[in-house]
N, C-alpha and C positions, 0 to 999 in steps of 0.2 A: 357535815363537816362534824368532827367529835368536840366535845367538850373541851379537850387539850389544846387544840388548834384554835378554836376560839376563842379561849382566854390568852393565849399566846398572842395572837391576832390584836387583840384591844389590851394587852398589858395587864391583864385582870387576874386575878388568882381562880381557881376552879371553883373554890369554896364563894367566893364573891357571885358567879354566874349562877350557882344552886341558890343562893342565897335571893339573888334578883328575881330569880323564877318562884321561888317559894313565897315572897311576900306580895309577890305580883307586879314588881318594877318593870318586868317585860312579860309578855303573856306566854302562857305553856309553850313549851319547846316541844315538838314532834318527837316522838321515840320511835326508834326502828324495831324490826320485829324481835330483836334481843332486848330491848327495852332500854337502849342506849340512848343519850339524846343526840338528834340529828339536827343540828343546827341549818336552817335555809338561808338564804340571803335577806328575807324579810327578819329572821331572828337576827340575824346579825346587824340588819339596821337599828333594832329595837337597841342591841346592846351599845354601839355607837352611839345612839341618842341618849339613852342612859347614863352612859359615861360621860358625856360631853355637858348635859344637862346638870349632872351631879357637879363636876368641874366647876361649873357656874353659879353653883350655889341652890340650885332646887333642891327642894328638900326630898326626903324619901316618899314621904306622905303624899306630895304632889305629884312624883313621879307614878306611884300607885295609882292616884287618881287617873291620870294622863291614860295609862296603860288599860284600867279598867274601863274608861270611857271607850277607848278603841273597841274593847269585844262587845261593846251594845250599841253597834252601828245602828239598828233598826230604832233606837231610841230616839225621840226630836231634840235637838239643839245640841247632839253630841259635839258635832264638829266645831260648833261656836264655844261650846264648853273648853274642848282642847284648845281651841286658839286662844281663849283667854287666859288659860293657864301660861301658855308659850307667851302672850304679849307682857301678862304680869311678870315674867321670868325676865324678857328683855328691857322692862322697865327700871328692875331692880339692877341687872345686869349693867344698864348705863349708868346707874346712880354709883355704883361701884366704880366703873371705868371713871368716872369724873372726881370720885375721890382719891384713886390712885394715881390719877394724872396730877392732882394738885399735892400729893405727898413727893411724887417725883420731880416736879418744880422746884420744891423744898430742897430737897436733896442734890439738886445740880446748884442749886443757889449755895447751899452751905459746902459744896466741893469747891464750887468755883470763887468763894471769899474765905476758904477755910485759911490759908496762908496770911493772909491781909489781917484777919481777926486775931490770930496767935500773935501775928507780930504786935498789935495795937494792946493785945492783952501783957506781952512781955516789955512793951514801952510805958506799961502805965495808963496808956490812953483810955484803956476799957477796963472794967472791973464788975463786981458784983452790981454797984449802983451806977455802972455806966455803960449799959448793955443795950443793942438794939431791940424793938420788939418783933419779932418774927412773924406774928401775925398782921402786921403793919407794912411788911417790908414791898418794897416796889415790884411788880411782876413783869 
């Protein structure tokens, strides 16, 4: 598959794919006899993984380390090091999901109680000195 089709497949720019390969986010892509990149299923898997992990917050540096480890299969503990990178990212993602869940609950609460709060403000029952502490609200 050529670079244009690979870029379209994953909604990335051609420049991004070239950058990923140049800095080592993905391993070097095989080139055909004309010198053009010829993406294999393995290459496409790397692109998909890189894009997914980037969206999850993994740094470019960590992706480079992960890809470099994949190319050093003969070295001891490569698999364990790669697995640790993924485990660390999963832990970070779980923290982010928990934070997002808390913010979502706050938004739901604010939407559900919005009209009631506005009515209380208009009636003078709430004001700058008489407001709830959002961080102490019932969950």
